[in-house]
C-alpha angles and dihedrals in degrees: 000000000000117000125215113193135168117216141173126229091287097043091261115159107176143012127203092350092306134103112257094231144334135210133198095214091049089055090051089050090052092051090048091047093053090050097205094312119130113290112196125201141140126260092263091060094040089066088071090058094049092120090052124088091198102156093196094066110111120197120204130144088222093045094139089062094040097052116098133210112305094009120130125242122194105208124195109140104008125104110240095185094099095054101043093121091057095054110110099174139000128213110196119193110200118207088201089222137102108242129172109264140180098171118060136189102260102199116111102229093190088089092050130076123229103224102169139026128188128179125197141160115256130205092255102019124058091214131024120176122207117198126187118209129193131180 
């Protein structure tokens, strides 16, 4: 599976059971990135894509178990620790800000290689950085 995760400057993902931020242009980038392939997420994350009619979005509360090889998983509030061996690639979107956080991205990226970086302006953030990691 291929993870897609949004983090702050300290790898924070959520605070007080809520996402730290969201961005319309980032969502469009995710849909372009996935290129019509299956994009798995839970119902909490699907609410962000409400304006999208992306037919390839699959909603399942156990989406990390349901996703197959090469399929994308947008992770906001799910614990990926139990599926670390199944992760093929990671796309990290950095907000480039320091937000309060109490849930952090748990994957140790020191054993991964950053093979691609892209920066773009979002609708609510002047700079968003997307990094692609492979083993």
